[in-house]
ROSEFI-168156 format. One line per 8 residues: number of its first residue (from 1); for each residue x, y, z of N, C-alpha, C. Coordinates in steps of 0.02 Angstrom, whole numbers, plus 32768, in hexadecimal, padded with zeros to 4 digits. Example, Ala and Ser with C-alpha at 12.3 -4.5 7.8 and 13.67 -1.06 7.14 Angstrom:
BEGIN
1> 8294,7EE4,8186,8267,7F1F,8186,8294,7F5B,8186 | 8282,7F90,8162,82AC,7FCB,8165,8285,8002,818A
This chain:
BEGIN
1> C952,25DA,9B49,C93D,25F0,9B07,C924,2638,9B09 | C939,265F,9AD8,C924,26A6,9AD6,C8D9,26AB,9ACD | C8BD,26E3,9AE3,C875,26EE,9ADF,C85E,26FE,9A98 | C88D,2711,9A6D,C87E,2720,9A27,C8AE,26F7,99FC | C894,26D6,99CA,C8BF,26B1,999C,C8E0,26E1,996C | C921,26D8,9960,C946,2705,9934,C931,26FF,98EB | C946,2730,98C4,C938,2731,987C,C966,26FE,985A | C949,26D1,9835,C971,269E,9813,C997,26BC,97D8
9> C9CC,269B,97C4,C9F4,26B3,978C,C9CB,26B9,974D | C99C,268B,9744,C973,268A,9707,C945,26C6,9703 | C934,26E4,973C,C907,271D,973E,C92B,275F,9748 | C96C,275C,9750,C993,2798,975D,C9A5,27BC,971D | C9AD,27FE,9721,C9C3,2826,96E8,CA0D,2820,96DE | CA28,283E,96A8,CA6F,2837,9697,CA9F,284D,96CE | CA91,2887,96EE,CABE,28A0,9722,CABE,2872,975F | CA83,285A,9771,CA7E,282D,97AA,CAA2,27EC,979C
17> CA9B,27D2,975F,CABE,2794,974D,CB09,279D,9750 | CB20,27D9,973E,CB68,27E7,9742,CB80,27E5,978A | CB58,2803,97B7,CB68,2801,97FE,CB69,27B9,9817 | CB38,2791,9802,CB36,274B,9816,CB75,2726,97FF | CB8F,273A,97C5,CBCA,2717,97AB,CC0A,272C,97CF | CC0F,276D,97DE,CC4C,2786,97FD,CC4D,277E,9849 | CC12,277D,9868,CC0D,277B,98B1,CC34,2742,98D1 | CC2B,2704,98BA,CC4F,26CC,98DA,CC9B,26D4,98D8
25> CCB5,26F2,98A2,CCFE,26FD,989E,CD15,272D,98D5 | CCED,2760,98E0,CCFF,2793,9912,CCFE,2776,9958 | CCC9,274F,9968,CCC5,2732,99AB,CCFB,26FD,99B4 | CD0C,26D8,9980,CD41,26A6,9985,CD84,26C8,9993 | CD8F,2702,9974,CDCD,2727,9980,CDD1,273F,99C9 | CD98,2754,99E4,CD97,276E,9A28,CD9B,2737,9A5C | CD7A,26FF,9A4F,CD74,26CB,9A81,CDA4,2691,9A79 | CDBC,2686,9A3C,CDE8,264E,9A30,CDC5,260C,9A29
33> CD83,260C,9A29,CD5F,25CD,9A21,CD19,25DA,9A05 | CCF9,25A5,99EF,CCB6,25AA,99D3,CC82,25A3,9A0B | CC46,25BF,9A01,CC10,25B4,9A32,CBFD,256B,9A35 | CBE8,2554,9A6F,CBD3,250F,9A77,CB87,2508,9A70 | CB63,2540,9A74,CB1A,2540,9A6E,CB05,2573,9A3A | CAE5,255D,9A05,CACB,258C,99D4,CB01,25AC,99AA | CAEF,25E3,998C,CB1C,2606,995D,CB4E,2633,997F | CB40,2647,99BD,CB69,2679,99DF,CB58,26BF,99CB
41> CB25,26C6,999F,CB10,2708,9987,CAC8,2718,999A | CAAE,26F7,99CC,CA67,26FD,99DC,CA50,2746,99E6 | CA76,2770,9A0A,CA5F,27B6,9A11,CA59,27D9,99CD | CA8A,27CD,99A1,CA89,27EC,995F,CA4D,27D3,9937 | CA3E,2793,993D,CA06,2776,9917,C9C3,2794,992C | C9BE,27AA,996B,C981,27CA,9982,C981,2815,9970 | C9BA,2835,9977,C9BF,287B,9960,C9AE,2880,9916 | C9B7,2849,98F1,C9AC,284A,98A8,C964,2857,9894
49> C936,2854,98C3,C8F1,2868,98B3,C8EE,28B2,98A1 | C91E,28D9,98BC,C922,2920,98AD,C969,292F,9894 | C976,2921,9854,C9BA,2925,983A,C9DC,2969,9844 | C9B7,29A0,983D,C9D6,29E2,9846,C9ED,29EB,988E | C9C4,29D3,98BD,C9D9,29D6,9903,CA16,29AB,990F | CA15,296F,98F1,CA4D,2941,98F9,CA8E,2960,98DF | CA8B,2980,98A4,CAC6,299E,9887,CADE,29DA,98AF | CAAE,2A03,98C7,CAC0,2A3D,98F0,CAE1,2A28,9931
57> CAC3,29F5,9951,CAE0,29DC,998F,CB25,29C0,9983 | CB2D,299D,994A,CB6E,2980,993A,CBA3,29B4,992D | CB91,29EA,990B,CBC1,2A20,98FE,CBD7,2A42,993E | CBA7,2A4E,996B,CBB8,2A6D,99AB,CBE6,2A3F,99D3 | CBD4,29FF,99D5,CBFD,29CD,99F8,CC44,29CC,99DD | CC49,29CB,999B,CC8A,29C9,997B,CCB3,2A07,9989 | CC93,2A41,9987,CCB6,2A80,9993,CCD3,2A82,99DA | CCAA,2A6C,9A0A,CCC1,2A6C,9A50,CCFC,2A3D,9A58
65> CCF8,2A03,9A39,CD2D,29D0,9A42,CD6E,29E1,9A1E | CD6C,2A13,99F4,CDA9,2A29,99D2,CDD3,2A57,99FF | CDB8,2A6B,9A38,CDDE,2A95,9A66,CE1B,2A70,9A80 | CE54,2A93,9A83,CE93,2A73,9A95,CEB4,2A93,9AD2 | CE91,2AC0,9AF5,CEB1,2AE2,9B2D,CEB2,2AB8,9B6D | CE88,2A85,9B70,CE83,2A5B,9BAC,CE9B,2A15,9B99 | CEC4,29F6,9BC5,CEDE,29B4,9BB4,CEA6,297F,9BB3 | CEB0,294C,9B8A,CE7D,291A,9B7D,CE68,28F5,9BBD
73> CE97,28E9,9BEA,CE86,28C5,9C27,CE51,28EA,9C4F | CE5B,292B,9C58,CE29,2952,9C7E,CDE7,2954,9C59 | CDE9,295D,9C18,CDAA,295F,9BF2,CD85,291D,9BF7 | CDA9,28E6,9BF1,CD89,28A5,9BF6,CD6B,2899,9C3B | CD8F,28AC,9C6F,CD76,28A4,9CB4,CD37,28CE,9CBF | CD3A,290D,9CA9,CD01,293B,9CB2,CCC4,2921,9C8D | CCCF,290B,9C4F,CC96,28F3,9C27,CC77,28B4,9C46 | CCA1,2886,9C5C,CC87,2848,9C7A,CC62,2857,9CBB
81> CC7D,2884,9CE3,CC5B,2896,9D22,CC17,28B6,9D13 | CC14,28E1,9CE1,CBD4,2900,9CCF,CBA2,28CC,9CB7 | CBB8,289D,9C8E,CB8B,2868,9C75,CB72,283D,9CAF | CB9F,2830,9CDE,CB8C,2809,9D19,CB54,282C,9D40 | CB59,286D,9D46,CB29,2893,9D6E,CAE3,2895,9D4F | CAE0,2897,9D0C,CA9E,289B,9CED,CA80,2856,9CE0 | CAA5,2822,9CF1,CA8A,27DF,9CED,CA83,27C4,9CA7 | CAB1,27D7,9C7B,CAAE,27BF,9C36,CAD5,277E,9C2F
89> CAB2,2746,9C28,CAD3,2705,9C24,CB00,2700,9BE6 | CAE6,2718,9BAE,CB0E,2716,9B70,CB4F,273C,9B7A | CB4B,2776,9B99,CB85,27A2,9B9F,CBBA,2788,9BD0 | CBA5,276B,9C08,CBD7,2752,9C38,CBF9,2714,9C1D | CBD4,26EB,9BF7,CBF1,26B1,9BD7,CC26,26C8,9BA4 | CC12,26F4,9B77,CC3F,270E,9B44,CC79,2734,9B63 | CC68,2761,9B93,CC9B,278B,9BB2,CCCE,2763,9BDA | CCB8,272E,9BFC,CCE7,2705,9C22,CD1B,26E6,9BF4
97> CD04,26CE,9BBA,CD33,26AF,9B8B,CD60,26E3,9B6A | CD45,271E,9B5C,CD70,2754,9B40,CDA6,2766,9B72 | CD93,276D,9BB2,CDC5,277D,9BE5,CDF9,2746,9BEB | CDE2,2708,9BEB,CE11,26CF,9BF1,CE40,26CE,9BB4 | CE24,26D9,9B79,CE4C,26D7,9B3B,CE7E,2711,9B39 | CE70,2747,9B5E,CE9E,2780,9B5F,CED1,277B,9B96 | CECD,2745,9BBF,CF01,273A,9BF1,CEEB,2738,9C39 | CEAC,2745,9C48,CE96,2741,9C8E,CE93,26F9,9CA4
105> CEA3,26ED,9CE3,CEA2,26AA,9CFE,CE5D,2698,9D18 | CE52,2657,9D23,CE13,2641,9D40,CE0A,265E,9D85 | CE40,2663,9DAB,CE3B,2680,9DEF,CE24,26C9,9DEC | CE3C,26ED,9DBB,CE28,2733,9DB4,CDDE,2738,9DA1 | CDC7,270C,9D75,CD80,270D,9D63,CD55,26FE,9D9F | CD67,26CD,9DC7,CD40,26BB,9E01,CD42,26F1,9E37 | CD78,2718,9E38,CD80,274D,9E6B,CD5A,278C,9E58 | CD41,2791,9E1B,CD22,27CF,9E04,CCE6,27E4,9E2F
113> CCBF,27B3,9E45,CC84,27C3,9E6D,CC96,27E7,9EAE | CCD2,27D8,9EC8,CCE9,27F6,9F07,CD2E,2816,9EFC | CD32,283D,9EC7,CD72,2859,9EB2,CD93,2885,9EE7 | CD6A,28A6,9F10,CD85,28D3,9F43,CDB0,28AE,9F76 | CD9E,2870,9F85,CDC2,2848,9FB7,CDFA,2820,9F98 | CE03,2824,9F57,CE35,27FA,9F34,CE77,281F,9F2B | CEAD,27F9,9F2F,CEEF,2816,9F21,CF05,2807,9ED9 | CED6,27EF,9EB0,CEE5,27DF,9E6A,CEDD,281B,9E3C
121> CEC1,2852,9E57,CEB6,288E,9E2F,CEDC,28C8,9E4E | CEF5,28F4,9E24,CF19,292F,9E3C,CEE7,2962,9E57 | CF01,2993,9E7C,CED6,29C8,9E96,CEB4,29ED,9E5D | CED8,29F8,9E27,CEBC,2A1B,9DED,CE83,29F2,9DCE | CE8C,29B1,9DC8,CE58,2986,9DAE,CE1B,2985,9DDC | CE26,2983,9E1C,CDEF,2983,9E4B,CDC7,29C4,9E47 | CDEB,29FB,9E3C,CDCA,2A3C,9E36,CD9E,2A3D,9DF7 | CDB8,2A22,9DC0,CD91,2A1E,9D82,CD54,29F2,9D8C
129> CD5B,29BC,9DB2,CD23,2990,9DC0,CCF0,29B2,9DEE | CD09,29DA,9E1E,CCDB,2A02,9E48,CCB1,2A30,9E1C | CCD1,2A4D,9DEB,CCAD,2A7A,9DBD,CC79,2A53,9D94 | CC8D,2A18,9D7D,CC5E,29EF,9D57,CC20,29DF,9D80 | CC2B,29CC,9DBF,CBF3,29BB,9DEB,CBC6,29F8,9DF5 | CBE4,2A32,9E00,CBBD,2A6F,9E0D,CB96,2A84,9DCF | CBB5,2A7E,9D94,CB93,2A92,9D56,CB59,2A62,9D46 | CB62,2A22,9D53,CB31,29F1,9D3F,CAF5,29ED,9D6F
137> CAFB,2A0C,9DA9,CAC1,2A0C,9DD6,CA8A,2A39,9DBB | CA4D,2A2B,9DD1,CA13,2A54,9DBE,C9F2,2A6E,9DFE | C9F3,2AB0,9E0A,CA14,2AE4,9DE2,CA60,2AE1,9DE9 | CA82,2B03,9DBC,CACC,2B06,9DBD,CAE3,2B21,9E00 | CB18,2B03,9E1D,CB30,2B17,9E5F,CB79,2B2F,9E5E | CB8B,2B55,9E2C,CBCF,2B70,9E27,CBD2,2BAF,9E53 | CBF6,2BAB,9E89,CBFC,2BE3,9EB7,CC35,2C12,9EA2 | CC35,2C4E,9EBD,CC6C,2C7D,9EB0,CCAD,2C61,9ECB
145> CCA9,2C40,9F04,CCE6,2C24,9F23,CD04,2BED,9EF7 | CCD9,2BC1,9EDD,CCF1,2B8D,9EB0,CD10,2BAB,9E71 | CCF0,2BDE,9E55,CD0A,2BFB,9E17,CD4C,2C1F,9E23 | CD53,2C3D,9E5E,CD92,2C5E,9E6E,CDCB,2C2B,9E72 | CDBD,2BF1,9E8E,CDF0,2BBC,9E91,CE00,2BA3,9E4B | CDCD,2B9D,9E21,CDD9,2B87,9DDC,CE06,2BB7,9DB7 | CDFD,2BF8,9DC2,CE24,2C2B,9DA0,CE6E,2C28,9DB3 | CE7D,2C09,9DEB,CEC3,2C02,9E01,CEE6,2BCB,9DD9
153> CEC0,2B9E,9DBB,CEDD,2B63,9D9A,CECE,2B5F,9D50 | CE9A,2B83,9D39,CE86,2B7F,9CF3,CE7F,2BC5,9CD6 | CE93,2BCD,9C97,CE8B,2C0D,9C74,CE42,2C16,9C60 | CE31,2C54,9C4C,CDED,2C61,9C35,CDDD,2C34,9BF9 | CE0D,2C2D,9BCC,CE03,2C02,9B91,CDF3,2BBA,9BA6 | CE18,2BA1,9BD7,CE0C,2B5D,9BEE,CDC9,2B55,9C10 | CDB5,2B87,9C36,CD74,2B84,9C58,CD3A,2B85,9C26 | CD42,2BAC,9BF1,CD0E,2BAB,9BBC,CD0B,2B66,9B9C
161> CD45,2B48,9B8F,CD46,2B06,9B6F,CD27,2AD1,9B9B | CD37,2AD1,9BDB,CD1A,2A9F,9C09,CCCF,2AA9,9C10 | CCB9,2AE7,9C16,CC72,2AF5,9C1D,CC4C,2AE2,9BDE | CC69,2AEF,9BA4,CC4A,2ADB,9B65,CC44,2A8F,9B61 | CC77,2A6C,9B77,CC75,2A23,9B77,CC3C,2A0A,9BA4 | CC34,2A28,9BDE,CBFE,2A14,9C0B,CBB9,2A25,9BED | CBB6,2A59,9BC5,CB78,2A68,9BA1,CB67,2A31,9B70 | CB9B,2A17,9B4E,CB91,29DE,9B21,CB79,29A1,9B48
169> CB96,2995,9B82,CB81,295D,9BAC,CB37,2963,9BBF | CB20,299F,9BCC,CADA,29A9,9BDD,CAAB,2993,9BA6 | CAC2,2997,9B67,CA99,2980,9B2F,CA8B,2935,9B36 | CAB6,2912,9B5B,CAAC,28CA,9B64,CA70,28B9,9B8F | CA4F,28EC,9BAC,CA0F,28DF,9BCD,C9DD,28C3,9B9A | C9E8,28D3,9B5B,C9C1,28B6,9B24,C9C2,286A,9B29 | C9FE,284E,9B32,CA06,2805,9B36,C9E3,27E9,9B73 | C9EE,2809,9BAC,C9D0,27F1,9BEB,C984,27F3,9BE8
177> C969,282A,9BCC,C920,2831,9BC9,C900,27FD,9B9C | C923,27EA,9B66,C907,27BB,9B36,C91C,2773,9B45 | C93D,2769,9B7E,C94D,2725,9B94,C980,2701,9B69 | C9AE,2726,9B4C,C9E2,2708,9B22,CA16,26E8,9B50 | CA1C,26A6,9B4C,CA47,2681,9B7A,CA8D,2678,9B61 | CAB3,2651,9B87,CAF8,2642,9B77,CAFF,261E,9B35 | CB33,2631,9B0F,CB43,260E,9AD1,CB79,25D8,9ADC | CB8F,25D1,9B1A,CBBF,259C,9B29,CC07,25AB,9B17
185> CC19,25EC,9B11,CC5E,25FC,9B03,CC8B,25E6,9B3D | CC70,25E6,9B7A,CC97,25D2,9BB5,CC84,258C,9BCE | CC61,2566,9BA5,CC4A,2524,9BBB,CC86,24F8,9BCD | CC80,24D8,9C08,CCB5,24AD,9C20,CCED,24D2,9C43 | CCE6,2514,9C49,CD1A,253D,9C68,CCFC,256C,9C9C | CD26,258F,9CBF,CD0E,25BF,9CF0,CCE9,25F7,9CCD | CCAF,260A,9CE9,CC87,2640,9CCC,CC6B,266A,9D05 | CC70,26AB,9CFE,CC54,26D9,9D30,CC08,26D4,9D2D
193> CBE6,26C7,9D66,CB9C,26C3,9D64,CB7D,2708,9D65 | CB42,2710,9D46,CB1F,2750,9D4A,CB0A,275D,9D93 | CB0A,279C,9DA7,CAF1,27AD,9DEA,CAA6,27A1,9DEE | CA83,27B4,9DB8,CA3A,27AC,9DB8,CA27,2788,9D77 | CA2F,2745,9D76,CA21,2720,9D38,C9DA,2728,9D22 | C9D0,272B,9CE0,C98D,2730,9CC3,C972,26EB,9CB9 | C938,26DC,9CD8,C919,269B,9CD0,C940,2666,9CF4 | C940,2629,9CDB,C963,25F1,9CF9,C9A9,25EE,9CDD
201> C9D9,2607,9D03,CA1E,260A,9CEB,CA3D,25C5,9CE9 | CA5D,25B7,9CB1,CA82,2578,9CAA,CACC,2583,9CBA | CADF,25C1,9CCA,CB25,25D0,9CD6,CB38,25BF,9D1E | CB75,25AB,9D26,CB91,25A1,9D68,CBD9,25B8,9D65 | CBF9,25B9,9D9E,CC3E,25D0,9D9E,CC69,25A1,9D74 | CC5C,2560,9D79,CC7E,2532,9D4D,CC48,250A,9D29 | CC43,2514,9CE8,CC0D,24F4,9CC2,CC1A,24A9,9CBC
């Protein structure tokens, strides 16, 4: 259970209620299924205490996700790896199902923790994941050597898009800090576990 109870629909303003109405449709489109625990909008319901922040965060998120220079598979892998590293239970649950719904196999999800040793990912994908790991560390550990290798495989436009996406993932520390748990999008299926779960994690590789 999250450390803060979300804003109820009855207490929400018009814009927040609109988000509450449209949000489930968006997540259903991305995941292909409904959440098994709660509304599936728990982070939004807590952001709703500060509607202007919620809307600003949402606009930034939407703008980043409109980028089309990087293929969806790499973006999904990078985002899920970043969520795994910051220990966001909500995000790895949601992200695992988004990846699965977009075509990733269960074997690929389970291999993500040790992607370097796996033959399920291309060298280009592994390089993007190396970058995700380096960006998500505190402090950031992107070396000149790593960036030089990235420049051999990705354009400047693509690197900006990937880095912006990882910046969005960092916002998910909000979820981890407030103890927002899994919504059950991956319940009964393979789910990538957080590297550093917040509190008592209910997630496992196979729920």
